[in-house]
N, C-alpha and C positions, 0 to 999 in steps of 0.2 A: 905151429909155425905160421899158418895162415893168419891166426889171430894177431901175432906180433907184426906180421907184414901189413895187415890192415891198419893197426894202430899207428905204425910208423908212417904209412901213407897219409893217414888223417893228420898226424902231427906236422908232416911236411906241408900238406895243403893249408893247415891253419897258419903255419909260419909264413908261407907265401902270401896268404891273404892279408896277414898282419903287416908284412913288409910292403904289400902293394898299396894299402890304404893307411894313411897316417893316423896315429892314435889321437885321442882327445887332447892329451897333453901337448901334442904338436900344434894343434889348432889354437889352443889357449895361448901358447907362447907366441905364435906368429901374430895372431890378431891383437894381443896385448901390446907387443912391440910396435906394431903398425899404428895402433891408436895413440900411443905415446909419441912415437917419432914424427908422425905427419903433422900434428899441431905444433910441436916444438920447432920443426924445420920451417913451418909456415911463418911462425913468429920471428925466427931468425931471418927469414927471407924479407919480411917487412922492414926490419932494421937495415938489412943490407941494401935493399932498394932505396930506402930513404937517404942513405949516405952516399950512394953511387948512382943516383937516378939518371943523370945525363949519360954517363958511360954505358950503363946497362941498356938504355933505349937505343943508343947508337949500335951497341953490340947485337941487340935483337934484330935491328934492320939488316946488318951484315950477315947474321945467322940465316935470315930468311933468304937473302940473295944467294948465299953459298948453298943452302939446301935446295933451292930451286934450280941453281946451275948444275949441281950434281945430278938432280933428277933428269935434267935435259940431256946431260952427257950419257947417262945410263940408258935412257929411253930412245935416243936417236937411232942406234943400230937395231934395237929390238922392236920398237913401235915408232917409226918416223913421225907420223902425225902428232902423237902425244909429245914426242921429244921437241918438235917445232913449237908446240904450244908452250911448253915449259921454258924454251929458249926465249920466246917473246915475253913471257912473264918475268924472266930474269932481267931482260933489258928494261922493261917497265919499272921493275923494282929498283934498279940502279938509278934510273932517271928520278924516280920518286925520292930515293934516299938523298940525292944531291939537292933536290928542291926543298926538302923539309929540314935541312941542317940548321937553319937559323931559327926554326920553330921548336927544336928539341928542348932548349932550356925552359921555354914556357910550359911545354908539356910536362917536363920534369918537376917544375914547381907545383903544378896541379897534382901530380902524383904524390909528391911529398906532403902536400896539404891533406890529401885524402887519407894517406897513411897515418898522419897525425890524428885526424878525427877518429879513425878506427882504433888506434892504440890507446887513446884516452877513453874510449867507450867500447871496450872489448865485450861487453854484454851483448853486442850485436851478433857475436858468434853464437850465443845461446839461441837467439832468434832464428838464425840460419839453421842450426842443428835441429831445433824444434820443428822447423818447416820440413826438413828432410825426414825426420821421424814420423811426422804426420802424413807425409806423402807415402812413406813405406807402409804405414798402417792402413792407409786408404787403399793402396794397391792390393794388399792381402785381402781386405774385405771385398774389393771390387772383383778380384779373380774368383773368390769363393761364390759370390752372388752370381757372376756371369756363368760359371760352370754349372751351378744349380739350375738356372733358368734354361740353359741349353739342353738340359735333360728332359724338358717338358715336350710332349708331343705337339702341343699347339704351336710350337716355334717353327715347325716344318710343314711343308705341303702334305707330305705323307705322314700319317699318324705313327707309322712304324719306323720312321727315320729319325730316331733320337740321336743327338750329337754325342760323340765320344772321340777318344784320341785317334782310333783307327779311321774314323770318318771325318776327321777335321779338315781334310783336303777337299771335301765336296764343294761344289760351286755355290755361290751365294744365292743363285736362282732357286735352290732347293728350299730356301727360307720362305715361310709364309709371310703374309702381310704383317701380321702381329710380330713375327720373328724379326723381320727387317726393321720395323719401328723400334723394337726393344734393343737390337744390336746398335742401331744408329745412336740412340740416346745413351746407351752404355759407353760407347766410344767417345761421344761428345762430352759426357761427364768426366771421363778420364783426362782428356786434353784440357778441359776447362779447369778442373781441380789443380792440375799441374801448373797452369798459368797463374791461377789465383794465388797459390802458395808462394810461387816465385815473386810475384809482383807485390805481395804483402811485405816481403823482406826488402824489396827495392824501395817501396814507399816509406818503410820504417827507417832505413838508412838515410833517405833524403830528409826526413823530419829531424833526425839527429844532426845532420849537417847544418840544417837551418838554425837549430838551437845553438850549436857550436859557433855559428857565424854571428848571430844576433845577440845571444845571451850565453856567453861562454862559461859562466859560473855554474850553469845547470847541466853542463856536459863535460864533466872532468873526472868521472869515476867509472868503475867497471859496469855497474848497473845504475847508471845515473838516472835522474828524473827525465832526461832527454830520451833515453832508451825506452823506459817504461811508458812514458807519455806518448811517444811516437808509435810504439807498438799498439797501444790501446786505441789511438786514433785510427790506425790502419785497419784494425779488426772491428771497429764499430762505426765511427762517423764516416770514414772514407771507404768502408768495405763495399758499399754498393757501386761506387765509381770503379774500384778495382775489379769487381766481378763483371761489370759491363764491358770494360775494355778487354778483359781476358776472354769474354765470350766471343767477341768479334774475331780475335786471333784463333780461338778454338774452332769456330765454324769454318774459317778459311782453311785451317789445317785439315779438317774433316773432308772438305770438298776436294782439296788437292790430293789427299790420300785415296779418296774414292776414285778420282780420275786416274791416278797412277795404277791402282789395282785393276782398272778396266783396260789398261793398255794391251793386255794379252789378246784381246779381241781384235782381229784384223780389220773389222769394219771401222772405218774412220780412225784408224790407229794413229796416223800422222796428225790429224786434227786434234786428237786427244793429247798427243805429245806436246803440241804447241800450246794448248790450253793449260796443261800442267806447268809448263815453263812460265807462262804468264801469271798463273796463280801463285807460283813460288815467289816471283818478284813482288807481287801484290802483298803476299803474306809478310815478306821481309820488310817491305815499306811500312806496313801497318805496325809491325813489331818495333821498328825504329821510331816511328811516331809515338807509339805508346811508351817507349823508353823515356822520352822527354816529358810526355804528359804525366807520367807517374812521379816525376821529379816535382812538378807543380802540385800534384795531389798530396805528396808527402810534405812539401815545404809550406804550402799555404792552405791546404784543406779544400781546394777547389773540387767541384764535381768534374766528372770525366770530360763532358762537353766543354765546360768553361776552361779546363786545363788545356784541352786541345786548341781552343781559340788563343789562349795565352802563348802556346808554343808557336803557332802560326804568326801571331802578332810580333813576337820576339824576333823571329826570323825575318819578317818583313821590315821591321824598324831598323834592324842592324844592317840589312842589305845582303842579298845573296853573294855579292862580291866579297864580303868579309866573313862568310861562313865557310870554313874549311873542314872537310871531313877527314880527319886524321885518325888512324887506328894505332898510333904509336904506343899508347899505354897498354891497350888490350893485347897487342902483340907481345909485349914484354910479360904481361901477366900470364898469358898462355904458355910461354916458354918456361917461366918460373914454376908454374903448376906441373908441367911435364917433368922438369928437373926434380922437383920435390917427390913426385911419384917414383922416379927412378931411384932416388936416394932412400926412400922408404922401402922400396923393394930390396935394395942392398942390405939394409938393416935386418929385414925379416929373413933374407937369405942366410945371414950369419946365425940368426936364431934357429933356423931349420938345421943348420950344420951342427949346432951345439946340443940339440935336443937329445939325441942318442948316438950310438956308435955310427961311424961313417958308412960301414958296409950295408946297413939296413935302410939307408935313406938316400941313395943316390938319385932316385926319382923325386924325392920330397923337396929337394932344394929348388927345383923349378916351380913347384907348387907354392913354396914359401915366398919366392920372389914375385910370382903372379898375384898372390893375395895382398902382399905389401904394396905392390904397384897400384893395384885397383883401389885399395883403401887410401893410399897417398894421393892419388888423382882426385878422388871424391872430396876428401877433407881439404886439401889445398885449393881445389876449385871453389869450395865454399868461401874460404878466406879471400881469394883473389876476386871472386864475384862481389864480395862486400867492398873491396877496394875500388873496383870498377864503378859500382853504384855511388860510392862516396865521391869519386872524381867527377862523375857527371853532375852531382849536386853542387860541387865546388864551381864547376863551369857556369852553371845557371846563376848561382849566387853572385859570382864575380861579374857576370854580364849585367845583372840587375842592381846590385848594391855594393859596388867596390868601396865606397866611402865607409860603410859600416865595418868592413874588414880592417881598415886603418884604425878604427877606434878600439876594436876588440883584440886584434892580433897585429900590431904595427910591424913587427919584424917580417912576418909572412907576407903582409901587404906590400912592404917595400920590395921584397924579392919578386913577387908576382908582377908588380908594376914595372920593375926594371927588365925582367925577361919579356914582358909584353912589348915594351918599347923596342927591344932588340929584334923581336919577331915581326912586328907590324909597323915599325917606324912611325910615320906621321899620321896613321889612320886614327881618327877620333873615336875614343871609347873602346873598351874591350869587346871583341867579337866572340860569338859562340863558336867554340872549336869542339866538334864532336870527336872525342878520342875513342869512341866505342866502335862497335861493329862486330862483336864476337870475339871469342878467345882463340881464334885460329893462329897458327904459327906463321903462315904466309899471308 
């Protein structure tokens, strides 16, 4: 009797364990559906945005206003200071939306032009995927190497204080001089590599935009010569410029994170907080500057310093009065990425529902949705990032060579010229409009 009771208990425990953790078939189905749904939805989104660019940009503005207003209403009774801040943001967004109404058609024409470049050169998606795979592989090797080094006694002041999971919360002051240097360079290499891989993609997209602008016959297929040539230039001839600019941002990021981690110390805590805030704005300013510098690196093959001079020269010659920092396009791209993530999560939710009988997987549906949402956000973010880089390249090309667009793409040139006139009236020449600034919703 005891034997049967034990076997029955073991079977029940095994059944509970099986029900608690999804089987391999569940993960295969969910991941497969997500990997198919997210790119398909992203391509559909590109077509939808191209056909309804003006309406979607207006809708994204009002979505931001409504979201910010609802946040203010919810937070006012719970946390009045935060509610007041969101209320002020809501008023500012309403004022902003009213002021940029006449500029939306021009932003929409830039968006449609950038989508056209991407859809005719979809091989750029492979470059972006390759960059992500490379970053993932680097992160795995980085983590393995870092964990191995932290097991060495020389890394700590006390030879018996080797690093492990239980002691991972010890203060950084326990690190020896050698350990501090090693940790610093390991963290710097992580941030630097991330920046380099991202900027390689950006410079590659800019090069493809330039080829499409000046030599359209070379940029009309999935893996056109424009895609391969731009990628080769970004990873060889322009690689030093990309690494140099990326190193500046990585160092600033390291300094800011070091100061932020030191804020727990009460000594000069307020000063550190102020310095962190200043460093954050400096880092964002440098990233914004690099964003345009890499456009010139990808378009013309300039070195980083020369590209920076070209950016400053362009801004000065156009006049700061005609340089408007609008984030209309990137706001829309952020909302579209979030929407695609949610739709992908819905698709994988149904996949989780259909894997096996309903009784055994009530907790799996949430897992399926979460996995699909995460994969959808990542893959759609890659596509929307490519569109953002293409739009920035279009902006610079139209500011510097509008006549060439009339020769290569007369219909697009006519639309951009018309929307430019509606947005800026009698201002002479096209101004640089920075449609970027992050993929935030608000």
